[in-house]
C-alpha positions, 0 to 999 in steps of 0.5 A: 573888852565888857560888852552888854554884860559879856567878857570879850578876850581878843588875841590872848597872846603869851602871858595872858594868864598873869594879865588877867590876874594883874587886872582882876579878871577871871576865866568866868569872865569870858564869854567870847574869844576872838583870835585874829590870826595864828602869829605867836603874839596873837595866840600863844596864850591860848593854852593857859586861858583854855585850861584855866576854863576847864580848871576853874569849872567856867559852867557857861559856853565861851564862844571862840572866834578864828580864821579856819585857815588856822584851824590846825594851829587852834587844834594844837594850841587848844590841846597843847598839854595834858589836862582835864578838857572842858566841853563848854567851848563853842568854836566858830572857824570863819572864811571868806571876806566877811563872816557875821557872828551876831553881834560881831561882824568879821571882815578879812585884812591884808597880811602875810598870814590870814587875819581877820578885824572884828566889829562889835555892833549894838542894834540901833534904837530909839530915845524917849523924849520927855517933853514930847511924852508929857505934850501927848499926855502918854504917861506910866504903862502907856509909855511901855505900850508905846515902845512895844506896839509904836503907837498909843491912842494915835499917837506914834512912836516917832513923834515921841522919840529920836533916833539913837544910835547903837554903839560900837567898837572895832578892833583892827590888828595886823593889816595894811591899809585896805577896804576892810579896815575902813569899813570895820572902823566906820563911825566906831565909838571905839577903835583899837587898832595897831600902830606898828610903825611910824612913817619913817618905816612906811616901807617895811610896814607895807612889807610885813603888812602892818600899819603906821601911826599916820595911817591909823590917824587917817582911817580914824579921821576918815570914819569918824571915830569917836575914841581912838587907841593905838597898840601894837608897837614895834619893840624897836621903839622905847618909851621915849618915842612914844609921843611920836606916835601922837604926833604922827596920829595928830597930822590927821586926826583931832579926836581923842587918843589913847597910847595903850598901856599895860593894865589900862582901862579905856571906856567906851564913849558914852552916847551921844544925845540924839537930836530932838 
């Protein structure tokens, strides 16, 4: 994920280096690493990624966020083999129900091992209204002064602008339905969410701590998600069954849905225009 000019790598599973190469992404593009939990499919690519960061001489800090309860796994993966180590990794082991590491909010999910979902949130701002600026005769440097100070010649910022919600993206992996899933997804412009099972295996999903496609759709609908990306499909399903995931989602959600595929590029939706 490219976010405010920084590269965010979520859950580097086995084969991540190869996929980065195919996608044209280098170690220098990584500023953040987020690990939701320490099941192998979400973390076994860490040794290669970390060693590539070291080998390529990445000069900037790389912030690594992971569940504190799995710190012993992090240490093993961090030092899985001999290499010339790097000192640019900044570690953030997290614990508790909610953790804040700006610009990220992490929330505890419901899975057999401790797992966290992540939300990237841009601060809200205001959108200048050209017709109102013209009406009040505010031009040139005065526009910047109005934005900085909140008023110019008795004209308030609120009179010449409209609220502009900050963009948001949520990443929700292995979990049962729980309050944190809805909190993370609330109003998200982009929701990337696991959809491991179809509803016929709902009991199995609950047993193993996963979501069904229908549940992912219910979350998106209830939370007003603008663009929904389904991923983490069980190996029991083949390509011919992919349309069934979309059919289930459509029972609950009528917004934009994307079934994730390798090397697919998915943009964050453009900003919604603020009402005048």
